[in-house]
N, C-alpha and C positions, 0 to 999 in steps of 0.2 A: 949475440944478436937479440935485440929487443923488439917485441911486436907490440904495437899499440892497438888497443881495441876501442873502436869508436862507439861511444854510447849514443844511441839515437833516442831521443825523447819521443815517446809515443804521443802522437797528436790525437786529441779526443775527437771522436766522430761527432759531427753536429746532430743534435737530437731533432728528429723531425717533429715539428709542431702539428698537433692535431688540428685539422681544419674544422672550423665551426660549420655545423650543418646549416646551410642556407635554407631559409624558409621560402620556398617557391610558391607562387600563387596557384591555388588549385580551384578550378571552377566548382568541383564537388563540395569543397569546403564552404564556398559562398552559398551554394544551394542548401547545405545543411544549416547554415546560419539563418537563411531566409525562412526555411521551414520551422526552425526553432522559434524565431521571432513571431511567425504566423500563429503558432500554437500558444505562445505566451501572451500575445496581444489582447485577446479577450479578458484574461485575468488582469492585465495591466489596466485595461479600460474600466473594468469593474472597480478596482481599487481607486482609480482616479475619480470615477463618478461618485464614490462614497464620500468624497470630501467636497462635493458641490452642494449648492442649494437646489431645491426642487426646480426652481425657475431656470437655473443654469443647466440642469441635467436634461430638461425637456426641450431645449432649443434645437432647431434644425436649420442649418447645419450645426453640429455640436460645437460648444465653446472649448477651445484649448487653453485659454488664459482666463483665470477666474480667481476669486479670493477664497482660499481653502477655509473650511470650517469643520468643526467636530459636532455640529448640531445633529447630524444624522446618527452618529454613534450614541449620542445622548438619548435620542428617540428610541433607538433599538434597546438600550438598557431600561428605559422607562416602560417599554412594552413587555417586559418580563422575559428576556432571553435566558436568564439564569436557569430556571427549571428545565427548559427544553435542552439546553446545553448539557446539564448534568444527566438528564435521561439518556441522551445520545452517548455521552462518555461511558455511562454505566453499562448500557446495553451493548455497545461496541466492544468495550474492554472484556466484560465477562464472556460474551459469546466467542470472541477471538481466543480467549484462554481455554474455553471448553473445546473449541475446534482443534487447537493444538494438542490438548491432553488426549483427545479421542483419535485425532487424525494421524499423529506421528506414530503411535504403536501400530495402527492399522496399515499405514504405508510401509513400515518396517516388516510386518508380517507378509505383505504382498510382494516384497522385493528380496531382501536378504534372507528371510526365513519364509519362503513361499508355503502357502497352505493349499489344500485340495480345492479345486474349482476356482483358482485364482482369477482366470479370465471372466468367469461368470460373476464373481464378486465385483470386479472392476466394471463390468457392464451394468450391474445393478446400481452401483454408485452413480454412474453417469446417466442412467435411465431416469433417476429422480430429477434431473435437470431438464428433461425433455418435455415434461408436462407444463403447459402455460400456467403462470401463477393465477391468472384470472379464473381459470377453471376450478381452482381449489379454494377460492376465497370464501364461497358460500358455506361449504361444510366446515372449513376452519372457523368461520365466524360462529356457527352453531356450537361447535365443540368448545371454543374458548368461552362463549357465553354460558354454556351449561356448567362448566367447571369453575365459573366465577373469576376468570382472569381477563375479562373484557376491560379495557383501559388500565391494564396492568403491565408494567415494564417486563415482568418475567415471561409473559407470553411472547413478547418480541425477542427476548433472549433465546428462548427455545427455537423459535422460527429462524432466527439469524444463524444459530448453530447448525440447524438442519440444512439451511440454504448454502452455507459455506463449506460444510464438511466434505462433500464429494470433490470440490475443487481442491481443497487442501490435501486430500488423500492422493489425488492424481499428481499434484505438484510435488509433494514430498516423496512419492514413489519414484519419480524421475530423478530426484536428488540422491535417494538411497541406492538406485541402480548404478550410479557413477562411483560408488565406494567399492573398492575391491573386497570380495568375500574372504580373501586370504587374511585380511586384518582380523576378522573374528576368529579364524582358525588359529592364527598365531597367538591371539590373546587367550584362547581356551587352552592352548598347549602350555602357556605360562601359568595356568591355574586360575585365571580370572573367570568369574561367573558371567553368565549372559548379561545380567543387569549391570555389572561393573564394566563389561566390555562396551555395552551400549553407552553408558554414562561417560566413560573416560576416553573412548576411542571413536565411536561412531558419531555421537552428537556434536563434539567439537568440529568434526569435518563437515557436517551438514548444517552447521549453525547459520551460514549465509542463506541457505535455502529455507531454513525456518524463519529467518527475518523477512525474506521476500514473501513467503506464504502468509505470514502474519500481517504484513502490510496490505496485501491483496484482500485479505478477509476484513481488515479495518476499513478499507475504502468501500467495499461492497456493503458492509453493515452500516457504515456512517451515512451513505447515500441512499439507502433503501427507503422508498416512499410508499409503495403500494400497501404493504402490510400495515405500516404505521398509520396511514390515513384512514384505513378501514377498521382497525382494531383498537385505536386509541381515540381519546376525546380531549381531555384536559390533563389528567394526572400523569399519563405516560406519553405525552406529546414529545416528539423528537424534533431535531432541527429542520429536516425537510418539510415536516408539517407546519412548523413555526413560520417558515419562509412564505408559505402560501397565504398567511394572514396579511401580508403586505400587498397582495393583489386584490384590490377592491373593485366593486362593481362599476364605479365611475371612472376607473382607469388605474394605471400602475404608477406607483410612486418610485421612480427609478433610483433616486439618490438614497433613500432610506433602505430600499430593497438591496442595493449594491452594498451598503454598509452591513446589513444583516448577512448577505451572502459572503462577504469578506470574513466576518466573524465565524461563519459556519465552516469555511474552507481552511481557516488558520490551524486548527488542531491537526488535520490530516497532513498539511504542508509541513508542520513542525515534526510530525512522526517520520515523514519521508526524509526530512533534512537530517534528523538525528541518526537514522538507520541507513544513510545513503551509501556508506562504504560497504556494509554487508549486503545492501540491496543490489548494488552493481555486481558484486561477486556471486550473489545468489541467482540473479537473472542470467548470468553467463556461466553458471556452474555446469560443467560437462560439455560446453560448447567447443573447447579445445582440449584434446587429449594429448 
């Protein structure tokens, strides 16, 4: 007797296709777009006005259609924007570097390697920001004048460093607090020195925070006006002081002022654009555990 075995071919199961996530309309998304456009519109209008003639920039209601020109940018360069731009770049860059060199070790000591009286030290740092700037400008002017640094860019560098250092210490301390202390213990057990542990383990983790802190210091130093207008004249003139020269007694020249303001804002915008990836990570560092 023979038996036959029927071979049944296995039928493949249909693969379920992944459904594409449909983009549904969100009113909050529309609100976010409107708020973003509202914040960006003054910058857009400033750039647009910089390509107008003075007659077109002063019309009411404003002109939306006009013949663009580069005359205002030529006028800005003719009035000597170069020295003011270089002074601002030098003062901002050196002061930000000094803030990071001084602030990062201080923040590390107040977080992962706490010292005695940590809370008192933190309060002292922030107390330096409580005094109004106008209350100290007279003694600062006398001191700067007596040591021969009046209208000198190094006076602004020292003041910008002192101005931004408390903010940098507090920001960097919050970033260091999010780093587990066990990382340092593990590195020390592997025979790494403290300097090597910080350089190869801690600093790569907090690099987004360093970038965010540096950009905040750059913005504050670049936009600072009060110290610059009172302690400088010609040699150490910075961009905010340079912009005031376009406001004359007979009125404001909107087109050339917009061109100068666009040139003044361009370096900070470029810094933010270059560091945007680390900036987003730095500002959200520790927000989600």
